[in-house]
GUTIKE-804598 format. One line per 3 residues: number of its first residue (from 1); for each residue x, y, z of N, C-alpha, C, O. Coordinates in steps of 0.2 Angstrom, whole numbers, plus 5000, padded with zeros to 4 digits. Layout:
NUM> X,Y,Z,X,Y,Z,X,Y,Z,X,Y,Z; ...
# end
This chain:
1> 5490,5370,5486,5486,5372,5480,5482,5366,5477,5478,5367,5473; 5484,5360,5480,5481,5354,5478,5473,5355,5478,5469,5352,5474; 5471,5358,5484,5464,5358,5485,5460,5363,5480,5454,5362,5479
4> 5464,5367,5477,5461,5371,5471,5462,5368,5464,5459,5371,5460; 5465,5362,5464,5465,5359,5458,5471,5362,5453,5470,5361,5447; 5476,5365,5456,5481,5368,5452,5488,5367,5456,5488,5368,5462
7> 5493,5367,5452,5500,5368,5455,5502,5375,5454,5508,5377,5457; 5499,5379,5450,5501,5386,5448,5497,5391,5453,5492,5394,5451; 5500,5393,5458,5497,5398,5463,5497,5405,5459,5492,5408,5461
10> 5501,5406,5455,5501,5413,5452,5495,5414,5447,5493,5419,5447; 5493,5408,5444,5487,5409,5440,5481,5411,5444,5477,5414,5442; 5481,5408,5450,5475,5410,5455,5475,5417,5457,5470,5420,5458
13> 5481,5419,5458,5482,5426,5460,5480,5431,5455,5478,5437,5457; 5480,5429,5449,5478,5434,5444,5470,5435,5443,5467,5439,5440; 5466,5431,5447,5459,5431,5447,5456,5432,5454,5451,5429,5456
16> 5459,5436,5458,5457,5438,5464,5451,5442,5464,5450,5446,5460; 5446,5441,5469,5446,5436,5474,5444,5429,5471,5441,5429,5466; 5447,5424,5474,5445,5417,5472,5444,5413,5478,5446,5414,5483
19> 5440,5408,5477,5438,5403,5483,5440,5396,5481,5438,5394,5475; 5442,5392,5485,5443,5385,5485,5443,5382,5492,5446,5385,5496; 5441,5376,5492,5442,5372,5499,5439,5377,5505,5442,5377,5510
22> 5433,5380,5503,5430,5384,5509,5434,5390,5511,5433,5393,5517; 5439,5392,5507,5443,5398,5509,5443,5403,5503,5444,5401,5497; 5442,5409,5505,5442,5415,5500,5449,5419,5500,5450,5421,5506
25> 5452,5420,5495,5458,5424,5495,5457,5430,5492,5454,5431,5486; 5458,5436,5495,5457,5443,5493,5464,5446,5491,5469,5444,5493; 5463,5451,5487,5469,5455,5485,5471,5460,5491,5467,5461,5496
28> 5477,5462,5491,5479,5466,5497,5475,5473,5497,5474,5475,5503; 5472,5475,5492,5469,5481,5492,5462,5481,5496,5459,5486,5498; 5460,5474,5497,5454,5474,5501,5455,5475,5508,5451,5478,5512
31> 5461,5475,5511,5463,5476,5518,5468,5482,5519,5468,5485,5524; 5471,5484,5514,5476,5489,5514,5476,5493,5508,5481,5492,5504; 5471,5497,5507,5471,5500,5500,5476,5506,5499,5477,5508,5493
34> 5479,5508,5504,5484,5514,5503,5491,5510,5503,5493,5507,5508; 5495,5512,5498,5501,5509,5498,5506,5510,5504,5507,5516,5506; 5509,5505,5506,5513,5506,5512,5519,5510,5511,5522,5512,5516
37> 5521,5511,5505,5527,5515,5503,5526,5522,5504,5530,5527,5503; 5519,5524,5504,5517,5531,5505,5513,5532,5511,5507,5535,5510; 5515,5531,5517,5511,5531,5522,5509,5538,5524,5503,5539,5527
40> 5512,5543,5523,5511,5550,5524,5505,5552,5520,5502,5558,5522; 5503,5549,5515,5497,5551,5511,5491,5551,5515,5487,5556,5514; 5491,5547,5520,5485,5547,5525,5484,5553,5529,5479,5554,5532
43> 5489,5557,5529,5489,5563,5533,5489,5570,5529,5489,5575,5532; 5489,5569,5523,5489,5575,5519,5482,5578,5518,5477,5574,5519; 5481,5585,5517,5475,5588,5516,5471,5585,5510,5474,5583,5505
46> 5464,5586,5511,5460,5584,5506,5460,5577,5503,5461,5576,5497; 5460,5572,5507,5460,5565,5506,5453,5562,5504,5453,5556,5503; 5448,5566,5503,5441,5563,5502,5441,5559,5496,5438,5554,5496
49> 5444,5561,5491,5443,5558,5484,5447,5551,5485,5444,5546,5483; 5453,5551,5488,5456,5544,5489,5453,5540,5494,5452,5534,5493; 5450,5543,5499,5446,5539,5504,5440,5536,5501,5439,5530,5502
52> 5436,5540,5497,5430,5537,5494,5432,5531,5489,5428,5526,5489; 5437,5532,5485,5439,5527,5480,5441,5521,5484,5439,5515,5482; 5445,5521,5489,5447,5515,5493,5442,5512,5497,5442,5506,5497
55> 5437,5515,5499,5432,5512,5503,5427,5509,5499,5423,5505,5501; 5427,5510,5492,5422,5506,5488,5425,5499,5486,5421,5495,5484; 5431,5498,5488,5434,5491,5486,5437,5488,5492,5440,5483,5491
58> 5437,5491,5498,5440,5489,5504,5436,5487,5509,5430,5489,5510; 5438,5482,5513,5434,5480,5519,5437,5483,5526,5434,5483,5531; 5444,5485,5525,5447,5488,5531,5453,5492,5528,5454,5492,5523
61> 5455,5496,5533,5461,5500,5531,5466,5500,5537,5464,5499,5543; 5473,5501,5535,5478,5501,5540,5482,5507,5539,5485,5508,5534; 5482,5511,5544,5485,5518,5544,5491,5519,5548,5495,5524,5547
64> 5492,5515,5553,5497,5516,5558,5503,5511,5557,5502,5505,5555; 5509,5514,5557,5515,5510,5556,5521,5514,5559,5520,5519,5562; 5527,5511,5559,5532,5514,5562,5534,5521,5559,5537,5525,5563
67> 5532,5522,5553,5533,5529,5550,5528,5534,5552,5530,5540,5553; 5522,5532,5553,5517,5537,5555,5515,5538,5562,5511,5542,5564; 5519,5534,5566,5517,5534,5573,5518,5541,5577,5514,5542,5582
70> 5522,5545,5574,5522,5552,5577,5519,5557,5573,5519,5563,5574; 5515,5555,5568,5511,5560,5563,5505,5563,5567,5502,5560,5571; 5504,5569,5566,5499,5573,5569,5493,5574,5564,5494,5575,5558
73> 5487,5573,5566,5481,5574,5562,5478,5581,5564,5476,5582,5570; 5478,5585,5559,5476,5592,5560,5468,5592,5559,5466,5590,5553; 5464,5594,5563,5457,5595,5563,5455,5600,5557,5458,5605,5557
76> 5451,5598,5553,5448,5602,5547,5452,5601,5541,5450,5605,5536; 5457,5597,5541,5461,5597,5534,5458,5591,5530,5460,5591,5524; 5454,5587,5532,5451,5582,5529,5456,5577,5526,5455,5575,5520
79> 5460,5575,5530,5465,5570,5528,5461,5563,5528,5456,5562,5531; 5464,5558,5525,5461,5551,5525,5460,5549,5532,5455,5546,5534; 5465,5550,5536,5465,5548,5543,5459,5552,5547,5456,5548,5551
82> 5459,5558,5546,5453,5562,5549,5446,5560,5547,5442,5559,5551; 5446,5559,5540,5439,5556,5538,5437,5549,5540,5432,5548,5542; 5442,5545,5541,5441,5538,5544,5439,5539,5551,5434,5535,5553
85> 5442,5543,5555,5441,5544,5562,5433,5547,5563,5430,5544,5567; 5432,5551,5558,5425,5554,5559,5420,5549,5557,5414,5549,5560; 5421,5545,5552,5416,5540,5550,5415,5534,5554,5410,5531,5555
88> 5421,5531,5557,5421,5525,5560,5422,5525,5567,5421,5520,5571; 5424,5531,5570,5426,5532,5577,5423,5539,5579,5427,5543,5582; 5417,5540,5578,5414,5547,5579,5415,5550,5586,5416,5556,5587
91> 5414,5545,5591,5414,5548,5598,5421,5549,5600,5423,5554,5603; 5426,5545,5598,5433,5546,5599,5435,5552,5595,5439,5556,5598; 5433,5553,5589,5435,5559,5585,5433,5565,5589,5436,5570,5589
94> 5426,5565,5591,5423,5571,5594,5427,5573,5600,5429,5579,5601; 5429,5568,5604,5433,5569,5611,5440,5572,5609,5442,5576,5612; 5443,5569,5604,5450,5570,5602,5451,5577,5600,5456,5581,5600
97> 5445,5580,5596,5446,5586,5593,5442,5592,5596,5441,5597,5594; 5439,5590,5602,5435,5595,5606,5438,5601,5608,5436,5607,5607; 5444,5600,5611,5448,5606,5614,5455,5607,5610,5459,5610,5613
100> 5456,5604,5604,5462,5605,5601,5461,5605,5594,5456,5602,5591; 5466,5608,5590,5466,5608,5583,5470,5602,5580,5470,5601,5574; 5472,5597,5584,5476,5592,5582,5475,5586,5587,5473,5587,5593
103> 5476,5580,5584,5476,5574,5589,5481,5569,5586,5482,5564,5589
# end
């Protein structure tokens, strides 16, 4: 923290994002806007509101973990996972949902 001119890292964390010594530190919500303790939220119906809110402040999202690895995305339920697939992986989403109601 010497490069940032302080010994108090917690004070810097209160003002995220911050930059010093050519490094920018972002809050967790920039990379993982959905709380890890509620991973199944990503598969619930009608996630458009949560998706839109998260994507206004995030650069990436992380949806897969040991709890969700067996979760099924049902086509047409507009879960956060389905909306993400439609927006960022349209070819894969199209192929995955072409002959099935889930993937």
